[in-house]
C-alpha positions as CSV (number, residue, x, y, z in Angstrom):
1,I,-68.4,104.8,129.9
2,A,-69.5,107.7,132.0
3,C,-72.0,108.7,129.3
4,H,-72.4,105.6,127.2
5,N,-72.8,102.1,128.6
6,T,-69.9,99.6,129.3
7,D,-71.9,97.4,126.9
8,P,-71.9,99.5,123.7
9,S,-75.1,97.7,122.5
10,K,-77.0,99.4,125.3
11,D,-78.0,103.0,126.0
12,G,-76.0,104.7,128.7
13,P,-77.1,107.3,131.3
14,T,-76.7,110.2,128.9
15,G,-75.5,108.7,125.6
16,P,-77.1,106.3,123.2
17,A,-75.9,102.8,122.3
18,I,-72.9,103.1,120.0
19,S,-72.4,99.5,118.8
20,G,-72.2,99.4,115.0
21,S,-71.3,103.1,114.6
22,S,-69.8,103.9,111.2
23,L,-66.3,105.1,110.9
24,E,-67.6,108.4,109.5
25,L,-69.9,108.9,112.5
26,L,-67.1,108.2,115.0
27,E,-64.7,110.6,113.2
28,H,-67.3,113.4,113.2
29,R,-68.6,112.9,116.7
30,V,-65.4,112.1,118.5
31,L,-63.2,114.6,116.8
32,T,-65.5,117.6,116.1
33,N,-68.7,117.0,118.1
34,K,-70.7,117.2,114.9
35,Y,-72.7,114.7,112.9
36,P,-71.9,113.6,109.4
37,P,-74.0,115.2,106.6
38,G,-77.4,113.7,106.4
39,Y,-77.1,111.7,109.6
40,K,-80.2,111.6,111.9
41,P,-79.1,111.6,115.5
42,K,-80.5,109.1,118.0
43,R,-80.8,111.9,120.6
44,E,-81.0,115.6,120.0
45,T,-78.5,116.5,122.8
46,Q,-75.3,118.5,122.3
47,M,-73.6,117.2,125.5
48,M,-70.7,115.3,124.0
49,P,-67.5,117.2,123.9
50,S,-64.9,116.7,121.2
51,F,-61.9,114.5,121.9
52,S,-59.5,115.6,119.1
53,Y,-56.6,113.9,120.9
54,L,-58.2,110.5,120.1
55,K,-57.7,110.9,116.3
56,K,-55.2,108.0,116.1
57,D,-57.5,105.7,118.1
58,I,-60.6,106.1,115.9
59,P,-59.8,103.0,113.7
60,A,-59.4,100.8,116.9
61,L,-62.6,102.2,118.4
62,H,-64.5,101.5,115.2
63,L,-63.1,97.9,115.1
64,F,-64.2,97.4,118.7
65,L,-67.7,98.8,118.1
66,T,-68.3,96.8,114.9
67,Q,-67.2,93.3,116.0
C-alpha cells in the first residue's frame, strides 16, 4: 500500500490501480518486475521491485484483486 492505494481500484502515490489485474500480469510484475509479452503498461516507470518470496501468495492476491 506504500505504492498502490489501499483501495486497489484507485491509483496510489506511485503505482496505478491494480484491481482486476490478470494472474499473468501479477506473476510477471510481482515475481520478476517485468511485464507479460504484449502487455501495455499503465505507467512507464520501472520503480517496482520484484518480490520473488511472494510466489505462493500470487493466487490469493489475484483472487483478492478480481473479486
